[in-house]
TORPALO-546820 format. One record per residue (C-alpha): residue number from 1; residue in three letters; x, y, z. Coordinates in steps of 0.05 Angstrom, whole numbers. Layout:
@n = NUM, res = ALA, east = X, north = Y, up = Z
...
END
This chain:
@n = 1, res = UNK, east = 674, north = -1282, up = 608
@n = 2, res = UNK, east = 654, north = -1307, up = 539
@n = 3, res = UNK, east = 707, north = -1323, up = 487
@n = 4, res = UNK, east = 700, north = -1336, up = 413
@n = 5, res = UNK, east = 748, north = -1368, up = 365
@n = 6, res = UNK, east = 798, north = -1319, up = 338
@n = 7, res = UNK, east = 795, north = -1268, up = 394
@n = 8, res = UNK, east = 864, north = -1236, up = 398
@n = 9, res = UNK, east = 902, north = -1249, up = 462
@n = 10, res = UNK, east = 919, north = -1176, up = 473
@n = 11, res = UNK, east = 847, north = -1159, up = 491
@n = 12, res = UNK, east = 848, north = -1196, up = 557
@n = 13, res = UNK, east = 874, north = -1171, up = 623
@n = 14, res = UNK, east = 872, north = -1197, up = 695
@n = 15, res = UNK, east = 856, north = -1267, up = 671
@n = 16, res = UNK, east = 889, north = -1328, up = 703
@n = 17, res = UNK, east = 937, north = -1359, up = 652
@n = 18, res = UNK, east = 977, north = -1423, up = 651
@n = 19, res = UNK, east = 1035, north = -1444, up = 606
@n = 20, res = UNK, east = 1041, north = -1519, up = 591
@n = 21, res = UNK, east = 1108, north = -1537, up = 561
@n = 22, res = UNK, east = 1109, north = -1602, up = 522
@n = 23, res = UNK, east = 1179, north = -1590, up = 494
@n = 24, res = UNK, east = 1219, north = -1584, up = 560
@n = 25, res = UNK, east = 1255, north = -1524, up = 528
@n = 26, res = UNK, east = 1203, north = -1469, up = 537
@n = 27, res = UNK, east = 1222, north = -1436, up = 603
@n = 28, res = UNK, east = 1253, north = -1375, up = 569
@n = 29, res = UNK, east = 1195, north = -1371, up = 520
@n = 30, res = UNK, east = 1148, north = -1371, up = 580
@n = 31, res = UNK, east = 1187, north = -1311, up = 607
@n = 32, res = UNK, east = 1178, north = -1275, up = 541
@n = 33, res = UNK, east = 1103, north = -1287, up = 544
@n = 34, res = UNK, east = 1101, north = -1260, up = 614
@n = 35, res = UNK, east = 1138, north = -1197, up = 593
@n = 36, res = UNK, east = 1096, north = -1186, up = 531
@n = 37, res = UNK, east = 1029, north = -1200, up = 565
@n = 38, res = UNK, east = 1038, north = -1171, up = 635
@n = 39, res = UNK, east = 963, north = -1160, up = 644
@n = 40, res = UNK, east = 952, north = -1235, up = 654
@n = 41, res = UNK, east = 958, north = -1270, up = 722
@n = 42, res = UNK, east = 1009, north = -1323, up = 705
@n = 43, res = UNK, east = 1016, north = -1389, up = 743
@n = 44, res = UNK, east = 1088, north = -1406, up = 762
@n = 45, res = UNK, east = 1124, north = -1445, up = 708
@n = 46, res = UNK, east = 1147, north = -1504, up = 752
@n = 47, res = UNK, east = 1079, north = -1509, up = 786
@n = 48, res = UNK, east = 1045, north = -1512, up = 718
@n = 49, res = UNK, east = 1092, north = -1566, up = 692
@n = 50, res = UNK, east = 1079, north = -1610, up = 752
@n = 51, res = UNK, east = 1004, north = -1603, up = 745
@n = 52, res = UNK, east = 996, north = -1608, up = 670
@n = 53, res = UNK, east = 964, north = -1671, up = 641
@n = 54, res = UNK, east = 1004, north = -1720, up = 599
@n = 55, res = UNK, east = 966, north = -1696, up = 538
@n = 56, res = UNK, east = 933, north = -1627, up = 532
@n = 57, res = UNK, east = 863, north = -1632, up = 560
@n = 58, res = UNK, east = 815, north = -1593, up = 604
@n = 59, res = UNK, east = 830, north = -1599, up = 678
@n = 60, res = UNK, east = 768, north = -1582, up = 718
@n = 61, res = UNK, east = 767, north = -1536, up = 779
@n = 62, res = UNK, east = 836, north = -1508, up = 767
@n = 63, res = UNK, east = 813, north = -1436, up = 761
@n = 64, res = UNK, east = 848, north = -1424, up = 694
@n = 65, res = UNK, east = 819, north = -1375, up = 643
@n = 66, res = UNK, east = 872, north = -1381, up = 587
@n = 67, res = UNK, east = 916, north = -1439, up = 568
@n = 68, res = UNK, east = 981, north = -1429, up = 529
@n = 69, res = UNK, east = 1003, north = -1498, up = 504
@n = 70, res = UNK, east = 1073, north = -1505, up = 473
@n = 71, res = UNK, east = 1088, north = -1566, up = 431
@n = 72, res = UNK, east = 1144, north = -1578, up = 380
@n = 73, res = UNK, east = 1094, north = -1562, up = 325
@n = 74, res = UNK, east = 1058, north = -1501, up = 351
@n = 75, res = UNK, east = 1034, north = -1458, up = 409
@n = 76, res = UNK, east = 960, north = -1461, up = 420
@n = 77, res = UNK, east = 917, north = -1413, up = 460
@n = 78, res = UNK, east = 853, north = -1442, up = 490
@n = 79, res = UNK, east = 798, north = -1410, up = 532
@n = 80, res = UNK, east = 766, north = -1429, up = 599
@n = 81, res = UNK, east = 725, north = -1484, up = 565
@n = 82, res = UNK, east = 787, north = -1508, up = 527
@n = 83, res = UNK, east = 761, north = -1483, up = 461
@n = 84, res = UNK, east = 818, north = -1466, up = 413
@n = 85, res = UNK, east = 825, north = -1391, up = 403
@n = 86, res = UNK, east = 887, north = -1389, up = 360
@n = 87, res = UNK, east = 949, north = -1427, up = 338
@n = 88, res = UNK, east = 1018, north = -1402, up = 320
@n = 89, res = UNK, east = 1081, north = -1434, up = 292
@n = 90, res = UNK, east = 1125, north = -1461, up = 348
@n = 91, res = UNK, east = 1190, north = -1423, up = 362
@n = 92, res = UNK, east = 1256, north = -1455, up = 342
@n = 93, res = UNK, east = 1304, north = -1474, up = 398
@n = 94, res = UNK, east = 1379, north = -1476, up = 400
@n = 95, res = UNK, east = 1417, north = -1529, up = 438
@n = 96, res = UNK, east = 1417, north = -1481, up = 498
@n = 97, res = UNK, east = 1341, north = -1482, up = 497
@n = 98, res = UNK, east = 1336, north = -1409, up = 479
@n = 99, res = UNK, east = 1280, north = -1393, up = 430
@n = 100, res = UNK, east = 1306, north = -1360, up = 366
@n = 101, res = UNK, east = 1276, north = -1329, up = 304
@n = 102, res = UNK, east = 1304, north = -1333, up = 235
@n = 103, res = UNK, east = 1346, north = -1272, up = 219
@n = 104, res = UNK, east = 1391, north = -1246, up = 163
@n = 105, res = UNK, east = 1464, north = -1228, up = 164
@n = 106, res = UNK, east = 1482, north = -1178, up = 219
@n = 107, res = UNK, east = 1491, north = -1106, up = 199
@n = 108, res = UNK, east = 1562, north = -1078, up = 199
@n = 109, res = UNK, east = 1585, north = -1008, up = 216
@n = 110, res = UNK, east = 1622, north = -967, up = 164
@n = 111, res = UNK, east = 1672, north = -910, up = 159
@n = 112, res = UNK, east = 1662, north = -856, up = 106
@n = 113, res = UNK, east = 1736, north = -839, up = 100
@n = 114, res = UNK, east = 1732, north = -799, up = 36
@n = 115, res = UNK, east = 1678, north = -761, up = -3
@n = 116, res = UNK, east = 1634, north = -807, up = -44
@n = 117, res = UNK, east = 1623, north = -797, up = -118
@n = 118, res = UNK, east = 1555, north = -776, up = -143
@n = 119, res = UNK, east = 1511, north = -837, up = -149
@n = 120, res = UNK, east = 1462, north = -850, up = -206
@n = 121, res = UNK, east = 1400, north = -887, up = -185
@n = 122, res = UNK, east = 1404, north = -938, up = -241
@n = 123, res = UNK, east = 1472, north = -962, up = -214
@n = 124, res = UNK, east = 1443, north = -983, up = -147
@n = 125, res = UNK, east = 1443, north = -1057, up = -131
@n = 126, res = UNK, east = 1381, north = -1093, up = -107
@n = 127, res = UNK, east = 1412, north = -1151, up = -68
@n = 128, res = UNK, east = 1425, north = -1129, up = 3
@n = 129, res = UNK, east = 1474, north = -1185, up = 14
@n = 130, res = UNK, east = 1522, north = -1151, up = -35
@n = 131, res = UNK, east = 1519, north = -1084, up = 1
@n = 132, res = UNK, east = 1553, north = -1100, up = 68
@n = 133, res = UNK, east = 1621, north = -1066, up = 75
@n = 134, res = UNK, east = 1660, north = -1111, up = 122
@n = 135, res = UNK, east = 1712, north = -1088, up = 171
@n = 136, res = UNK, east = 1695, north = -1013, up = 167
@n = 137, res = UNK, east = 1664, north = -971, up = 222
@n = 138, res = UNK, east = 1627, north = -906, up = 218
@n = 139, res = UNK, east = 1655, north = -855, up = 268
@n = 140, res = UNK, east = 1609, north = -802, up = 297
@n = 141, res = UNK, east = 1611, north = -760, up = 360
@n = 142, res = UNK, east = 1570, north = -808, up = 401
@n = 143, res = UNK, east = 1610, north = -804, up = 465
@n = 144, res = UNK, east = 1569, north = -742, up = 484
@n = 145, res = UNK, east = 1501, north = -774, up = 477
@n = 146, res = UNK, east = 1452, north = -727, up = 510
@n = 147, res = UNK, east = 1392, north = -748, up = 551
@n = 148, res = UNK, east = 1342, north = -694, up = 535
@n = 149, res = UNK, east = 1292, north = -718, up = 586
@n = 150, res = UNK, east = 1240, north = -768, up = 610
@n = 151, res = UNK, east = 1173, north = -771, up = 575
@n = 152, res = UNK, east = 1104, north = -779, up = 606
@n = 153, res = UNK, east = 1078, north = -850, up = 604
@n = 154, res = UNK, east = 1100, north = -904, up = 554
@n = 155, res = UNK, east = 1109, north = -873, up = 485
@n = 156, res = UNK, east = 1087, north = -918, up = 429
@n = 157, res = UNK, east = 1096, north = -866, up = 375
@n = 158, res = UNK, east = 1130, north = -798, up = 371
@n = 159, res = UNK, east = 1140, north = -748, up = 314
@n = 160, res = UNK, east = 1183, north = -685, up = 309
@n = 161, res = UNK, east = 1177, north = -618, up = 272
@n = 162, res = UNK, east = 1213, north = -552, up = 273
@n = 163, res = UNK, east = 1164, north = -495, up = 284
@n = 164, res = UNK, east = 1173, north = -423, up = 307
@n = 165, res = UNK, east = 1246, north = -434, up = 321
@n = 166, res = UNK, east = 1232, north = -493, up = 367
@n = 167, res = UNK, east = 1234, north = -568, up = 359
@n = 168, res = UNK, east = 1165, north = -596, up = 377
@n = 169, res = UNK, east = 1150, north = -668, up = 391
@n = 170, res = UNK, east = 1082, north = -702, up = 390
@n = 171, res = UNK, east = 1078, north = -766, up = 430
@n = 172, res = UNK, east = 1023, north = -816, up = 447
@n = 173, res = UNK, east = 1016, north = -874, up = 495
@n = 174, res = UNK, east = 958, north = -903, up = 454
@n = 175, res = UNK, east = 905, north = -864, up = 491
@n = 176, res = UNK, east = 929, north = -793, up = 500
@n = 177, res = UNK, east = 969, north = -742, up = 460
@n = 178, res = UNK, east = 1024, north = -699, up = 489
@n = 179, res = UNK, east = 1057, north = -640, up = 455
@n = 180, res = UNK, east = 1126, north = -621, up = 481
@n = 181, res = UNK, east = 1181, north = -570, up = 466
@n = 182, res = UNK, east = 1246, north = -610, up = 464
@n = 183, res = UNK, east = 1294, north = -557, up = 438
@n = 184, res = UNK, east = 1336, north = -557, up = 502
@n = 185, res = UNK, east = 1298, north = -601, up = 550
@n = 186, res = UNK, east = 1230, north = -635, up = 553
@n = 187, res = UNK, east = 1178, north = -581, up = 566
@n = 188, res = UNK, east = 1104, north = -600, up = 562
@n = 189, res = UNK, east = 1061, north = -553, up = 520
@n = 190, res = UNK, east = 992, north = -584, up = 518
@n = 191, res = UNK, east = 954, north = -650, up = 517
@n = 192, res = UNK, east = 894, north = -677, up = 480
@n = 193, res = UNK, east = 857, north = -740, up = 460
@n = 194, res = UNK, east = 808, north = -763, up = 406
@n = 195, res = UNK, east = 736, north = -743, up = 413
@n = 196, res = UNK, east = 712, north = -815, up = 406
@n = 197, res = UNK, east = 736, north = -880, up = 438
@n = 198, res = UNK, east = 792, north = -917, up = 404
@n = 199, res = UNK, east = 865, north = -938, up = 403
@n = 200, res = UNK, east = 915, north = -887, up = 377
@n = 201, res = UNK, east = 963, north = -921, up = 329
@n = 202, res = UNK, east = 1004, north = -865, up = 298
@n = 203, res = UNK, east = 1012, north = -790, up = 292
@n = 204, res = UNK, east = 1047, north = -743, up = 244
@n = 205, res = UNK, east = 1059, north = -668, up = 240
@n = 206, res = UNK, east = 1033, north = -631, up = 179
@n = 207, res = UNK, east = 1060, north = -561, up = 163
@n = 208, res = UNK, east = 1028, north = -540, up = 96
@n = 209, res = UNK, east = 1065, north = -473, up = 90
@n = 210, res = UNK, east = 1100, north = -421, up = 132
@n = 211, res = UNK, east = 1039, north = -376, up = 127
@n = 212, res = UNK, east = 991, north = -430, up = 154
@n = 213, res = UNK, east = 981, north = -462, up = 222
@n = 214, res = UNK, east = 1013, north = -528, up = 239
@n = 215, res = UNK, east = 970, north = -590, up = 244
@n = 216, res = UNK, east = 975, north = -659, up = 274
@n = 217, res = UNK, east = 943, north = -720, up = 241
@n = 218, res = UNK, east = 925, north = -777, up = 288
@n = 219, res = UNK, east = 908, north = -848, up = 266
@n = 220, res = UNK, east = 856, north = -883, up = 311
@n = 221, res = UNK, east = 828, north = -953, up = 310
@n = 222, res = UNK, east = 755, north = -947, up = 330
@n = 223, res = UNK, east = 697, north = -996, up = 321
@n = 224, res = UNK, east = 736, north = -1041, up = 273
@n = 225, res = UNK, east = 756, north = -983, up = 228
@n = 226, res = UNK, east = 817, north = -941, up = 216
@n = 227, res = UNK, east = 800, north = -867, up = 223
@n = 228, res = UNK, east = 842, north = -804, up = 226
@n = 229, res = UNK, east = 831, north = -739, up = 264
@n = 230, res = UNK, east = 864, north = -674, up = 244
@n = 231, res = UNK, east = 883, north = -626, up = 300
@n = 232, res = UNK, east = 909, north = -555, up = 295
@n = 233, res = UNK, east = 960, north = -529, up = 345
@n = 234, res = UNK, east = 929, north = -463, up = 364
@n = 235, res = UNK, east = 960, north = -419, up = 419
@n = 236, res = UNK, east = 988, north = -480, up = 454
@n = 237, res = UNK, east = 923, north = -519, up = 448
@n = 238, res = UNK, east = 903, north = -578, up = 405
@n = 239, res = UNK, east = 839, north = -559, up = 369
@n = 240, res = UNK, east = 801, north = -613, up = 329
@n = 241, res = UNK, east = 792, north = -590, up = 257
@n = 242, res = UNK, east = 766, north = -653, up = 223
@n = 243, res = UNK, east = 743, north = -707, up = 271
@n = 244, res = UNK, east = 733, north = -768, up = 226
@n = 245, res = UNK, east = 773, north = -778, up = 162
@n = 246, res = UNK, east = 765, north = -846, up = 130
@n = 247, res = UNK, east = 838, north = -850, up = 109
@n = 248, res = UNK, east = 905, north = -868, up = 139
@n = 249, res = UNK, east = 945, north = -803, up = 139
@n = 250, res = UNK, east = 1019, north = -792, up = 130
@n = 251, res = UNK, east = 1061, north = -730, up = 118
@n = 252, res = UNK, east = 1123, north = -718, up = 75
@n = 253, res = UNK, east = 1175, north = -665, up = 58
@n = 254, res = UNK, east = 1174, north = -672, up = -18
@n = 255, res = UNK, east = 1209, north = -606, up = -35
@n = 256, res = UNK, east = 1267, north = -617, up = 13
@n = 257, res = UNK, east = 1257, north = -554, up = 56
@n = 258, res = UNK, east = 1254, north = -593, up = 122
@n = 259, res = UNK, east = 1179, north = -580, up = 128
@n = 260, res = UNK, east = 1127, north = -637, up = 121
@n = 261, res = UNK, east = 1082, north = -599, up = 73
@n = 262, res = UNK, east = 1050, north = -657, up = 36
@n = 263, res = UNK, east = 993, north = -696, up = 68
@n = 264, res = UNK, east = 975, north = -764, up = 37
@n = 265, res = UNK, east = 915, north = -806, up = 53
@n = 266, res = UNK, east = 913, north = -882, up = 42
@n = 267, res = UNK, east = 850, north = -925, up = 42
@n = 268, res = UNK, east = 842, north = -978, up = 96
@n = 269, res = UNK, east = 842, north = -1050, up = 72
@n = 270, res = UNK, east = 814, north = -1104, up = 118
@n = 271, res = UNK, east = 863, north = -1156, up = 95
@n = 272, res = UNK, east = 928, north = -1116, up = 91
@n = 273, res = UNK, east = 909, north = -1053, up = 130
@n = 274, res = UNK, east = 944, north = -1007, up = 80
@n = 275, res = UNK, east = 902, north = -1005, up = 17
@n = 276, res = UNK, east = 923, north = -992, up = -55
@n = 277, res = UNK, east = 891, north = -924, up = -67
@n = 278, res = UNK, east = 928, north = -862, up = -42
@n = 279, res = UNK, east = 908, north = -790, up = -52
@n = 280, res = UNK, east = 938, north = -723, up = -33
@n = 281, res = UNK, east = 896, north = -690, up = 22
@n = 282, res = UNK, east = 884, north = -616, up = 24
@n = 283, res = UNK, east = 845, north = -572, up = 72
@n = 284, res = UNK, east = 802, north = -521, up = 35
@n = 285, res = UNK, east = 755, north = -475, up = 74
@n = 286, res = UNK, east = 755, north = -523, up = 132
@n = 287, res = UNK, east = 737, north = -584, up = 89
@n = 288, res = UNK, east = 778, north = -643, up = 63
@n = 289, res = UNK, east = 793, north = -645, up = -11
@n = 290, res = UNK, east = 828, north = -702, up = -48
@n = 291, res = UNK, east = 876, north = -693, up = -106
@n = 292, res = UNK, east = 921, north = -740, up = -146
@n = 293, res = UNK, east = 988, north = -755, up = -113
@n = 294, res = UNK, east = 1041, north = -707, up = -140
@n = 295, res = UNK, east = 1094, north = -762, up = -149
@n = 296, res = UNK, east = 1101, north = -834, up = -171
@n = 297, res = UNK, east = 1089, north = -883, up = -114
@n = 298, res = UNK, east = 1108, north = -957, up = -120
@n = 299, res = UNK, east = 1061, north = -1015, up = -106
@n = 300, res = UNK, east = 1062, north = -1032, up = -32
@n = 301, res = UNK, east = 1079, north = -962, up = -9
@n = 302, res = UNK, east = 1051, north = -943, up = 59
@n = 303, res = UNK, east = 1040, north = -872, up = 83
@n = 304, res = UNK, east = 1067, north = -891, up = 152
@n = 305, res = UNK, east = 1137, north = -918, up = 165
@n = 306, res = UNK, east = 1159, north = -882, up = 101
@n = 307, res = UNK, east = 1200, north = -823, up = 77
@n = 308, res = UNK, east = 1213, north = -783, up = 13
@n = 309, res = UNK, east = 1281, north = -752, up = -1
@n = 310, res = UNK, east = 1335, north = -746, up = -53
@n = 311, res = UNK, east = 1380, north = -801, up = -27
@n = 312, res = UNK, east = 1421, north = -815, up = -90
@n = 313, res = UNK, east = 1439, north = -743, up = -109
@n = 314, res = UNK, east = 1404, north = -745, up = -177
@n = 315, res = UNK, east = 1360, north = -684, up = -159
@n = 316, res = UNK, east = 1298, north = -728, up = -158
@n = 317, res = UNK, east = 1268, north = -753, up = -92
@n = 318, res = UNK, east = 1266, north = -828, up = -78
@n = 319, res = UNK, east = 1211, north = -861, up = -37
@n = 320, res = UNK, east = 1229, north = -908, up = 19
@n = 321, res = UNK, east = 1186, north = -948, up = 67
@n = 322, res = UNK, east = 1190, north = -1004, up = 118
@n = 323, res = UNK, east = 1141, north = -1062, up = 112
@n = 324, res = UNK, east = 1143, north = -1130, up = 146
@n = 325, res = UNK, east = 1214, north = -1117, up = 170
@n = 326, res = UNK, east = 1244, north = -1097, up = 103
@n = 327, res = UNK, east = 1266, north = -1028, up = 80
@n = 328, res = UNK, east = 1249, north = -1014, up = 7
@n = 329, res = UNK, east = 1278, north = -957, up = -34
@n = 330, res = UNK, east = 1247, north = -938, up = -101
@n = 331, res = UNK, east = 1266, north = -888, up = -155
@n = 332, res = UNK, east = 1197, north = -874, up = -183
@n = 333, res = UNK, east = 1168, north = -943, up = -190
@n = 334, res = UNK, east = 1235, north = -977, up = -199
@n = 335, res = UNK, east = 1261, north = -1017, up = -139
@n = 336, res = UNK, east = 1335, north = -998, up = -126
@n = 337, res = UNK, east = 1347, north = -1028, up = -57
@n = 338, res = UNK, east = 1319, north = -1078, up = -7
@n = 339, res = UNK, east = 1349, north = -1087, up = 62
@n = 340, res = UNK, east = 1358, north = -1150, up = 104
@n = 341, res = UNK, east = 1295, north = -1167, up = 144
@n = 342, res = UNK, east = 1315, north = -1130, up = 207
@n = 343, res = UNK, east = 1287, north = -1060, up = 197
@n = 344, res = UNK, east = 1231, north = -1031, up = 238
@n = 345, res = UNK, east = 1205, north = -1062, up = 302
@n = 346, res = UNK, east = 1151, north = -1019, up = 334
@n = 347, res = UNK, east = 1108, north = -1030, up = 396
@n = 348, res = UNK, east = 1052, north = -991, up = 363
@n = 349, res = UNK, east = 1016, north = -1055, up = 345
@n = 350, res = UNK, east = 945, north = -1076, up = 327
@n = 351, res = UNK, east = 912, north = -1144, up = 324
@n = 352, res = UNK, east = 842, north = -1141, up = 293
@n = 353, res = UNK, east = 788, north = -1184, up = 261
@n = 354, res = UNK, east = 794, north = -1186, up = 185
@n = 355, res = UNK, east = 719, north = -1195, up = 178
@n = 356, res = UNK, east = 683, north = -1184, up = 245
@n = 357, res = UNK, east = 617, north = -1210, up = 217
@n = 358, res = UNK, east = 645, north = -1277, up = 192
@n = 359, res = UNK, east = 624, north = -1341, up = 227
@n = 360, res = UNK, east = 696, north = -1363, up = 236
@n = 361, res = UNK, east = 733, north = -1301, up = 258
@n = 362, res = UNK, east = 803, north = -1293, up = 230
@n = 363, res = UNK, east = 852, north = -1243, up = 259
@n = 364, res = UNK, east = 913, north = -1208, up = 231
@n = 365, res = UNK, east = 965, north = -1161, up = 261
@n = 366, res = UNK, east = 1000, north = -1098, up = 238
@n = 367, res = UNK, east = 1059, north = -1059, up = 267
@n = 368, res = UNK, east = 1062, north = -984, up = 254
@n = 369, res = UNK, east = 1134, north = -968, up = 240
@n = 370, res = UNK, east = 1173, north = -905, up = 255
@n = 371, res = UNK, east = 1190, north = -866, up = 192
@n = 372, res = UNK, east = 1263, north = -864, up = 170
@n = 373, res = UNK, east = 1300, north = -797, up = 168
@n = 374, res = UNK, east = 1355, north = -770, up = 122
@n = 375, res = UNK, east = 1415, north = -725, up = 136
@n = 376, res = UNK, east = 1487, north = -717, up = 114
@n = 377, res = UNK, east = 1520, north = -752, up = 173
@n = 378, res = UNK, east = 1593, north = -745, up = 150
@n = 379, res = UNK, east = 1591, north = -680, up = 111
@n = 380, res = UNK, east = 1611, north = -712, up = 46
@n = 381, res = UNK, east = 1556, north = -679, up = 6
@n = 382, res = UNK, east = 1513, north = -742, up = 3
@n = 383, res = UNK, east = 1452, north = -757, up = 45
@n = 384, res = UNK, east = 1449, north = -819, up = 89
@n = 385, res = UNK, east = 1385, north = -853, up = 111
@n = 386, res = UNK, east = 1375, north = -870, up = 185
@n = 387, res = UNK, east = 1322, north = -920, up = 205
@n = 388, res = UNK, east = 1301, north = -961, up = 265
@n = 389, res = UNK, east = 1326, north = -1032, up = 262
@n = 390, res = UNK, east = 1314, north = -1089, up = 311
@n = 391, res = UNK, east = 1316, north = -1162, up = 328
@n = 392, res = UNK, east = 1244, north = -1183, up = 340
@n = 393, res = UNK, east = 1223, north = -1237, up = 388
@n = 394, res = UNK, east = 1183, north = -1298, up = 366
@n = 395, res = UNK, east = 1121, north = -1265, up = 395
@n = 396, res = UNK, east = 1128, north = -1206, up = 348
@n = 397, res = UNK, east = 1144, north = -1249, up = 288
@n = 398, res = UNK, east = 1083, north = -1292, up = 300
@n = 399, res = UNK, east = 1037, north = -1233, up = 308
@n = 400, res = UNK, east = 1022, north = -1248, up = 382
@n = 401, res = UNK, east = 1050, north = -1186, up = 414
@n = 402, res = UNK, east = 1096, north = -1127, up = 398
@n = 403, res = UNK, east = 1158, north = -1155, up = 432
@n = 404, res = UNK, east = 1228, north = -1130, up = 411
@n = 405, res = UNK, east = 1291, north = -1163, up = 438
@n = 406, res = UNK, east = 1340, north = -1107, up = 419
@n = 407, res = UNK, east = 1342, north = -1047, up = 373
@n = 408, res = UNK, east = 1392, north = -1000, up = 340
@n = 409, res = UNK, east = 1395, north = -944, up = 289
@n = 410, res = UNK, east = 1412, north = -971, up = 220
@n = 411, res = UNK, east = 1445, north = -927, up = 167
@n = 412, res = UNK, east = 1439, north = -936, up = 92
@n = 413, res = UNK, east = 1493, north = -898, up = 55
@n = 414, res = UNK, east = 1497, north = -888, up = -21
@n = 415, res = UNK, east = 1570, north = -890, up = -43
@n = 416, res = UNK, east = 1606, north = -908, up = -107
@n = 417, res = UNK, east = 1544, north = -933, up = -142
@n = 418, res = UNK, east = 1523, north = -978, up = -85
@n = 419, res = UNK, east = 1483, north = -977, up = -20
@n = 420, res = UNK, east = 1524, north = -993, up = 43
@n = 421, res = UNK, east = 1489, north = -1015, up = 106
@n = 422, res = UNK, east = 1516, north = -992, up = 174
@n = 423, res = UNK, east = 1497, north = -972, up = 244
@n = 424, res = UNK, east = 1495, north = -908, up = 285
@n = 425, res = UNK, east = 1509, north = -914, up = 359
@n = 426, res = UNK, east = 1502, north = -975, up = 403
@n = 427, res = UNK, east = 1450, north = -1030, up = 409
@n = 428, res = UNK, east = 1393, north = -1017, up = 457
@n = 429, res = UNK, east = 1350, north = -1064, up = 499
@n = 430, res = UNK, east = 1288, north = -1022, up = 487
@n = 431, res = UNK, east = 1248, north = -1006, up = 424
@n = 432, res = UNK, east = 1258, north = -940, up = 388
@n = 433, res = UNK, east = 1191, north = -905, up = 380
@n = 434, res = UNK, east = 1209, north = -837, up = 350
@n = 435, res = UNK, east = 1264, north = -809, up = 304
@n = 436, res = UNK, east = 1283, north = -739, up = 282
@n = 437, res = UNK, east = 1344, north = -698, up = 259
@n = 438, res = UNK, east = 1354, north = -625, up = 275
@n = 439, res = UNK, east = 1415, north = -579, up = 285
@n = 440, res = UNK, east = 1465, north = -635, up = 272
@n = 441, res = UNK, east = 1433, north = -680, up = 323
@n = 442, res = UNK, east = 1394, north = -745, up = 315
@n = 443, res = UNK, east = 1337, north = -748, up = 365
@n = 444, res = UNK, east = 1306, north = -815, up = 384
@n = 445, res = UNK, east = 1255, north = -840, up = 435
@n = 446, res = UNK, east = 1263, north = -906, up = 472
@n = 447, res = UNK, east = 1205, north = -939, up = 509
@n = 448, res = UNK, east = 1205, north = -995, up = 560
@n = 449, res = UNK, east = 1157, north = -1051, up = 544
@n = 450, res = UNK, east = 1111, north = -1092, up = 589
@n = 451, res = UNK, east = 1139, north = -1117, up = 655
@n = 452, res = UNK, east = 1112, north = -1167, up = 704
@n = 453, res = UNK, east = 1144, north = -1130, up = 762
@n = 454, res = UNK, east = 1086, north = -1082, up = 769
@n = 455, res = UNK, east = 1132, north = -1020, up = 761
@n = 456, res = UNK, east = 1110, north = -965, up = 713
@n = 457, res = UNK, east = 1145, north = -966, up = 646
@n = 458, res = UNK, east = 1183, north = -905, up = 623
@n = 459, res = UNK, east = 1204, north = -870, up = 559
@n = 460, res = UNK, east = 1263, north = -825, up = 546
@n = 461, res = UNK, east = 1285, north = -776, up = 492
@n = 462, res = UNK, east = 1359, north = -779, up = 472
@n = 463, res = UNK, east = 1401, north = -740, up = 423
@n = 464, res = UNK, east = 1463, north = -762, up = 385
@n = 465, res = UNK, east = 1507, north = -702, up = 368
@n = 466, res = UNK, east = 1536, north = -711, up = 298
@n = 467, res = UNK, east = 1605, north = -681, up = 284
@n = 468, res = UNK, east = 1597, north = -612, up = 251
END
């Protein structure tokens, strides 16, 4: 098999891989690599250490296809001919030889013991370190956590909508789409897939009005391009309406009626994936039409991993989005809150060539985050924001693979002119790949990640009942 400089690791499967540790502290990191890249045939750690040369060099006739070389300075990946494919910053190690990543102050839980006063957006603070309420714990009825059911395959993205008196969930494993009724239990409705080859990265429900059908937008990476397909749910079937839309699509409930009526399309940018120009997308006589966005959007806004709602109680919706591990909240174009760098953490992950035609290929990676949700958790008249939060592994932080060490549901609560950061429920050892709130319940999807055991990975849908 031919390799070229800059080829992302995640493209290879069933190749013989070796890990050479020149730090004597990389055994656990080797285990993380195995878990994140289970498609490779890994040589045993101890065998590899005994056979490795004193200095990294090609060893002939050893049958190795990929070399992972860990030094105090970096981790290098080299091909069968020992050509360098890529280099990443070396992980930091504690005295116990456990690789760590730099992280911010841990979130604290909070107790909303009395109704909060109405908050004006200009009073919100920007420094997240000032927002932590220490020693308080949010109490919710979490003892009766309900397992709604097991999902087919490994879900990398799920989205919820209320339609026809039922809660519908769209889920994807990166190749196929499954539509399910999850009102009481997990009941499959239909399946579908894109009409052209590609990797599904994200999907979102679109419900333009109560008098119109419901649609599903699906983002696909195909032939070095981000494309979207628009499906219509028609008599329990997914019917393609527009096959190729050259935009990244996201949906929003701007008017606060619990229906994602607004469809926005963002241009693809080779360098940053999410481009600057965003338009409202409408479907007129079976054709796509673009209009100006009906609200102010801040610089850096992404139509995925984002949400629009009146969080501060000033009768004007705020925009909030997760990018590079940070949750941003804006009032118009004014930044009113930034979180610690622990938000998000998705296994919907893409590594691609920035310029496929360049002589020296350079790659970059992008994680497609789950959108936050909002609801009044404690019945105090103010809306709280619930978002996926996580501790990422070094592999995820370096852009090597979508590996998450643990995750939880973070809560951002406006109260007394400030934002308070808390948690909902317990920490989980699996990533959260879907989030919704209906009928005083918070729904979330957890997905097992790659395993070297050969067992099939599973995903589950859970519900947290919130006290009425």
